[in-house]
Steps between C-alpha positions, in 0.01 A plus 500: 500500500774747601681424170208626293432794728853630492534429132200728445640768728836488333354514152249779544626701797874434490514464878864462617582148613186341355703328233682289759200261497608397148794314651452138599780529761318781682161326492655175614658668799175671586309174465738324737479779760121525475464128536723491803310792652163335436617176657647665805220755564197292417648164596451564870144610443423187300651285774275667757199432282598134461537473880165669555322245288707218649647404165778292651719206399387153606816307578525121464751367753792345307731491796703800381660742741300820551216379279219512753587859589391599149144395565266797444752714308303701245504350152380613153762777529556451128262792457789723618716364219225528239427861595874583495527364147175606332466856625852627403472323164174681427654829606834486314482251210366546149167325531462437129819287499397140430769363735375715790143389426602131509695546825198667667269225376738233633531671840127541549407157367743304722423728796132408457578125491715538812230704675237234434738238645566710812131583538410129507774431757413789731126548475387152400745340747622258231874456542534356151374825342421515130535156340827462317333425166327838507826680572663320207205580278531869588871494422437320170245766401751775570764308302261485206430874522868585513611251235231582245553876548876463447429301180226706344527855631659716233663730756719216635805454277871451529791637301797275475854628450605522137816294441480505118655750268173560320333837534237462768316784674720717719358654816656777706800432278747776568650672795793707385798562726775642287592230245334227703159365402272259682278305256222278633326258260200286582272302273147598427246444784361152485266267685709225656496204735866544572640543849844547657706201611784572745870418456491466115664741258208546261257456782156488338287187524191452286221284650426396141820295495330253736256394230707520182462125470140560391624614164449798271184635655623480860485882530122477506517326840781695670253722686360193677843402631568863598171530695548165672848604611360827640227317689758263655736785604227711659351205686839376619641831623175616660469178702872501581474840673191372676705209641784736597268717708545303821742707708483866597637721221625212283277530189492883532875549521594258224228642270643852548847378395352331192300819418815716494663282236179477295486880502857522365427244233182684392694826485776370273261294280283807435793731424654457154842638608536255786351218290762569236786514749397180676422323172144408601166527325339839520137487620326835438292651783616253769698780667166622639479180701787636715244722667278201588784290639632800700159519670525119550836532680376794709188303601712196601737712711210686658322178584828359635492781759208319665570146381859467625557277804289505716231566244217739575308380196506219243437560132291181453431367154368845411863612491703188425313387191517857369872536561585174321265577205642849460857368487408236242294727274759780519785267406299355213419842353863612496595158354713400798290214636785248449696696761239412763676180624802719582333817610231322702728225624367519856143451376611215282678329787185527717283347227745220422526411871120448512492301177793281609352445844156399378633285214750311709247445780241357254763286326644347819153445643398313186832311481570422866162549671623795705562847367844660546598866481801677352459807714382525859226727367412673175513771370873541546492784751309280746770232466754748636260593776478136597874458529524792737558825302317807621234638263670838469834344408338281234332803346819709501702221337240430236491870418879506466477205262226684308724808462787282375274336244363843398854621431573186303188553295600855406852408397362244257447804273870500437606149612457303181 
């Protein structure tokens, strides 16, 4: 909203300083600060409302240290995160940008699914919450919306670096400094199912290569593979963050670290100069997503103020499903989803620990008549609790690991 207001003021009234809203860097900074302010100022009020209506966590005794003390802690605090993301985005982003629209749709959609789950747990007194198949269905629907939009919306294109000597359109081609010239060449905008694969020199991967065996008309079916991949990624990452949300500040802190790197990747992917220097595909208009992810990071940090040990509020599925979905959709739209196993390594480890635990237990029970476990408890953070580590220490070490993985993810831009 502010972008359009100040653009009008700058154009017709030439008000000094109004033009600063044209800069993504300024609006990103303002979005982060506004998000942080909303989370800090209104977070406490939302917590009081949750306490007033006795919207508290129901704890199942798993024999973990300090677990029973969390009984009654306000939950559904994900509303703080959602407000901290949505409001600054509406204020500072270009609302006609297709990427911003998709990010807002994803945030609201997954927040609604999470809210229904929390509502059933809190008000219907059903600890199981929303049945898993309905959660998956909701995530599949979102995946379809995102995938089909990326395939068929004409505003969503990529521009690959031109390596040939043929004359292909030049954009922002010259910046003269004495005798020195900087020339940037990208191919024409094109619809594509390509993405970025880390550690390889020419690091583009086309989902169409998975079905080349179908023969000459395989291109007619690439969109199906692309959409299925998007559905899988959104479902996997969203549920992974949900599993990680088991200790005070764990999901929030690691999500903030991931968000910072996604913001950098969106910035360079949407800027033709950086895209040229880093030898990556240029994706027009994705720079605007930096504003959204700045609000995301601000919301996570603001919520962490209240969610750090000992937590004054839990985000519930209202927050955790949204955080995971946002990370997945954002990575997909800047064509960096194959970086997720590195960037979101903590979330991946948590999910794998659950899958390994369940699979091994079922296998040994079927084979030997008695189920055996790999970990003392899953997800992984509970395993470390069981062997005696304090909750706060586990969270801090997982966050350190998350920062290390985030740094590794960003250097893959040059490490090929």
